[in-house]
mmCIF file of the C-alpha atoms, coordinates in Angstrom:
data_MODEL
# 
_entry.id   MODEL 
# 
loop_
_atom_site.group_PDB 
_atom_site.id 
_atom_site.type_symbol 
_atom_site.label_atom_id 
_atom_site.label_alt_id 
_atom_site.label_comp_id 
_atom_site.label_asym_id 
_atom_site.label_entity_id 
_atom_site.label_seq_id 
_atom_site.pdbx_PDB_ins_code 
_atom_site.Cartn_x 
_atom_site.Cartn_y 
_atom_site.Cartn_z 
_atom_site.occupancy 
_atom_site.B_iso_or_equiv 
_atom_site.pdbx_formal_charge 
_atom_site.auth_seq_id 
_atom_site.auth_comp_id 
_atom_site.auth_asym_id 
_atom_site.auth_atom_id 
_atom_site.pdbx_PDB_model_num 
ATOM 1  C CA . UNK A 1 1  ? 107.047 90.423  77.988  1.00 0.00 ? 1  UNK A CA 1 
ATOM 2  C CA . UNK A 1 2  ? 106.038 88.975  81.364  1.00 0.00 ? 2  UNK A CA 1 
ATOM 3  C CA . UNK A 1 3  ? 109.683 88.637  82.431  1.00 0.00 ? 3  UNK A CA 1 
ATOM 4  C CA . UNK A 1 4  ? 110.321 92.300  81.677  1.00 0.00 ? 4  UNK A CA 1 
ATOM 5  C CA . UNK A 1 5  ? 107.372 93.333  83.841  1.00 0.00 ? 5  UNK A CA 1 
ATOM 6  C CA . UNK A 1 6  ? 108.548 91.083  86.676  1.00 0.00 ? 6  UNK A CA 1 
ATOM 7  C CA . UNK A 1 7  ? 112.079 92.455  86.419  1.00 0.00 ? 7  UNK A CA 1 
ATOM 8  C CA . UNK A 1 8  ? 110.818 96.046  86.358  1.00 0.00 ? 8  UNK A CA 1 
ATOM 9  C CA . UNK A 1 9  ? 108.622 95.348  89.363  1.00 0.00 ? 9  UNK A CA 1 
ATOM 10 C CA . UNK A 1 10 ? 111.528 93.782  91.268  1.00 0.00 ? 10 UNK A CA 1 
ATOM 11 C CA . UNK A 1 11 ? 113.716 96.807  90.540  1.00 0.00 ? 11 UNK A CA 1 
ATOM 12 C CA . UNK A 1 12 ? 110.939 99.160  91.625  1.00 0.00 ? 12 UNK A CA 1 
ATOM 13 C CA . UNK A 1 13 ? 110.364 97.264  94.900  1.00 0.00 ? 13 UNK A CA 1 
ATOM 14 C CA . UNK A 1 14 ? 114.080 97.158  95.725  1.00 0.00 ? 14 UNK A CA 1 
ATOM 15 C CA . UNK A 1 15 ? 114.358 100.893 94.994  1.00 0.00 ? 15 UNK A CA 1 
ATOM 16 C CA . UNK A 1 16 ? 111.426 101.640 97.300  1.00 0.00 ? 16 UNK A CA 1 
ATOM 17 C CA . UNK A 1 17 ? 112.947 99.404  99.973  1.00 0.00 ? 17 UNK A CA 1 
ATOM 18 C CA . UNK A 1 18 ? 116.277 101.236 99.745  1.00 0.00 ? 18 UNK A CA 1 
ATOM 19 C CA . UNK A 1 19 ? 114.554 104.613 99.937  1.00 0.00 ? 19 UNK A CA 1 
ATOM 20 C CA . UNK A 1 20 ? 112.564 103.576 103.005 1.00 0.00 ? 20 UNK A CA 1 
ATOM 21 C CA . UNK A 1 21 ? 115.670 102.160 104.656 1.00 0.00 ? 21 UNK A CA 1 
ATOM 22 C CA . UNK A 1 22 ? 117.676 105.329 104.052 1.00 0.00 ? 22 UNK A CA 1 
ATOM 23 C CA . UNK A 1 23 ? 114.779 107.463 105.323 1.00 0.00 ? 23 UNK A CA 1 
ATOM 24 C CA . UNK A 1 24 ? 114.559 105.405 108.535 1.00 0.00 ? 24 UNK A CA 1 
ATOM 25 C CA . UNK A 1 25 ? 118.315 105.645 109.049 1.00 0.00 ? 25 UNK A CA 1 
ATOM 26 C CA . UNK A 1 26 ? 118.168 109.422 108.604 1.00 0.00 ? 26 UNK A CA 1 
ATOM 27 C CA . UNK A 1 27 ? 115.339 109.700 111.142 1.00 0.00 ? 27 UNK A CA 1 
ATOM 28 C CA . UNK A 1 28 ? 117.196 107.479 113.615 1.00 0.00 ? 28 UNK A CA 1 
ATOM 29 C CA . UNK A 1 29 ? 120.331 109.616 113.308 1.00 0.00 ? 29 UNK A CA 1 
ATOM 30 C CA . UNK A 1 30 ? 118.478 112.898 113.742 1.00 0.00 ? 30 UNK A CA 1 
ATOM 31 C CA . UNK A 1 31 ? 116.369 111.736 116.702 1.00 0.00 ? 31 UNK A CA 1 
ATOM 32 C CA . UNK A 1 32 ? 117.609 108.737 118.684 1.00 0.00 ? 32 UNK A CA 1 
ATOM 33 C CA . UNK A 1 33 ? 114.341 108.587 120.652 1.00 0.00 ? 33 UNK A CA 1 
ATOM 34 C CA . UNK A 1 34 ? 112.114 108.405 117.564 1.00 0.00 ? 34 UNK A CA 1 
ATOM 35 C CA . UNK A 1 35 ? 110.960 104.852 118.297 1.00 0.00 ? 35 UNK A CA 1 
ATOM 36 C CA . UNK A 1 36 ? 109.861 105.619 121.850 1.00 0.00 ? 36 UNK A CA 1 
ATOM 37 C CA . UNK A 1 37 ? 106.378 106.722 120.803 1.00 0.00 ? 37 UNK A CA 1 
ATOM 38 C CA . UNK A 1 38 ? 105.586 103.362 119.231 1.00 0.00 ? 38 UNK A CA 1 
ATOM 39 C CA . UNK A 1 39 ? 107.015 101.473 122.193 1.00 0.00 ? 39 UNK A CA 1 
ATOM 40 C CA . UNK A 1 40 ? 104.981 103.602 124.601 1.00 0.00 ? 40 UNK A CA 1 
ATOM 41 C CA . UNK A 1 41 ? 101.805 103.014 122.594 1.00 0.00 ? 41 UNK A CA 1 
ATOM 42 C CA . UNK A 1 42 ? 102.314 99.243  122.597 1.00 0.00 ? 42 UNK A CA 1 
ATOM 43 C CA . UNK A 1 43 ? 103.005 99.128  126.333 1.00 0.00 ? 43 UNK A CA 1 
ATOM 44 C CA . UNK A 1 44 ? 99.975  101.337 127.058 1.00 0.00 ? 44 UNK A CA 1 
ATOM 45 C CA . UNK A 1 45 ? 97.755  99.071  124.960 1.00 0.00 ? 45 UNK A CA 1 
ATOM 46 C CA . UNK A 1 46 ? 99.059  96.008  126.805 1.00 0.00 ? 46 UNK A CA 1 
ATOM 47 C CA . UNK A 1 47 ? 98.325  97.562  130.195 1.00 0.00 ? 47 UNK A CA 1 
ATOM 48 C CA . UNK A 1 48 ? 94.861  98.592  128.988 1.00 0.00 ? 48 UNK A CA 1 
ATOM 49 C CA . UNK A 1 49 ? 94.115  94.994  127.992 1.00 0.00 ? 49 UNK A CA 1 
ATOM 50 C CA . UNK A 1 50 ? 95.276  93.754  131.384 1.00 0.00 ? 50 UNK A CA 1 
ATOM 51 C CA . UNK A 1 51 ? 93.122  96.353  133.145 1.00 0.00 ? 51 UNK A CA 1 
ATOM 52 C CA . UNK A 1 52 ? 90.062  95.388  131.113 1.00 0.00 ? 52 UNK A CA 1 
ATOM 53 C CA . UNK A 1 53 ? 90.643  91.738  131.997 1.00 0.00 ? 53 UNK A CA 1 
ATOM 54 C CA . UNK A 1 54 ? 90.945  92.483  135.711 1.00 0.00 ? 54 UNK A CA 1 
ATOM 55 C CA . UNK A 1 55 ? 87.812  94.646  135.696 1.00 0.00 ? 55 UNK A CA 1 
ATOM 56 C CA . UNK A 1 56 ? 85.907  91.897  133.894 1.00 0.00 ? 56 UNK A CA 1 
ATOM 57 C CA . UNK A 1 57 ? 86.948  89.274  136.452 1.00 0.00 ? 57 UNK A CA 1 
ATOM 58 C CA . UNK A 1 58 ? 86.081  91.492  139.429 1.00 0.00 ? 58 UNK A CA 1 
ATOM 59 C CA . UNK A 1 59 ? 82.808  92.568  137.838 1.00 0.00 ? 59 UNK A CA 1 
ATOM 60 C CA . UNK A 1 60 ? 81.765  88.963  137.252 1.00 0.00 ? 60 UNK A CA 1 
ATOM 61 C CA . UNK A 1 61 ? 82.594  88.094  140.868 1.00 0.00 ? 61 UNK A CA 1 
ATOM 62 C CA . UNK A 1 62 ? 80.529  91.012  142.188 1.00 0.00 ? 62 UNK A CA 1 
ATOM 63 C CA . UNK A 1 63 ? 77.578  90.160  139.938 1.00 0.00 ? 63 UNK A CA 1 
ATOM 64 C CA . UNK A 1 64 ? 77.720  86.497  141.000 1.00 0.00 ? 64 UNK A CA 1 
ATOM 65 C CA . UNK A 1 65 ? 77.752  87.558  144.650 1.00 0.00 ? 65 UNK A CA 1 
ATOM 66 C CA . UNK A 1 66 ? 74.803  89.895  144.089 1.00 0.00 ? 66 UNK A CA 1 
ATOM 67 C CA . UNK A 1 67 ? 72.807  87.118  142.418 1.00 0.00 ? 67 UNK A CA 1 
ATOM 68 C CA . UNK A 1 68 ? 73.464  84.795  145.354 1.00 0.00 ? 68 UNK A CA 1 
ATOM 69 C CA . UNK A 1 69 ? 71.803  87.141  147.876 1.00 0.00 ? 69 UNK A CA 1 
ATOM 70 C CA . UNK A 1 70 ? 68.377  85.887  148.889 1.00 0.00 ? 70 UNK A CA 1 
ATOM 71 C CA . UNK A 1 71 ? 65.603  88.458  148.571 1.00 0.00 ? 71 UNK A CA 1 
ATOM 72 C CA . UNK A 1 72 ? 63.074  86.474  150.607 1.00 0.00 ? 72 UNK A CA 1 
ATOM 73 C CA . UNK A 1 73 ? 62.342  88.211  153.874 1.00 0.00 ? 73 UNK A CA 1 
ATOM 74 C CA . UNK A 1 74 ? 61.553  86.091  156.899 1.00 0.00 ? 74 UNK A CA 1 
ATOM 75 C CA . UNK A 1 75 ? 58.048  86.289  158.275 1.00 0.00 ? 75 UNK A CA 1 
ATOM 76 C CA . UNK A 1 76 ? 58.283  88.512  161.339 1.00 0.00 ? 76 UNK A CA 1 
ATOM 77 C CA . UNK A 1 77 ? 54.631  88.051  162.458 1.00 0.00 ? 77 UNK A CA 1 
ATOM 78 C CA . UNK A 1 78 ? 55.166  84.602  163.957 1.00 0.00 ? 78 UNK A CA 1 
ATOM 79 C CA . UNK A 1 79 ? 55.281  85.788  167.581 1.00 0.00 ? 79 UNK A CA 1 
ATOM 80 C CA . UNK A 1 80 ? 53.308  83.472  169.924 1.00 0.00 ? 80 UNK A CA 1 
# 
């Protein structure tokens, strides 16, 4: 009984795989630029990650510089 279920499942998976493959081939033949949207999304996400990294580095440098500024004012009433 278990072997029949496994065999039926294997046939079902291979059928679904063949259907998906034929569907992708049909889409690729009808529109050769169909994969460009995914490629554009991946490249945009990569550039966004790089931009966030650069902004984080610059922001940390600016904050460190701001924290290093002394807020103590010199005493200007020391004229003899």
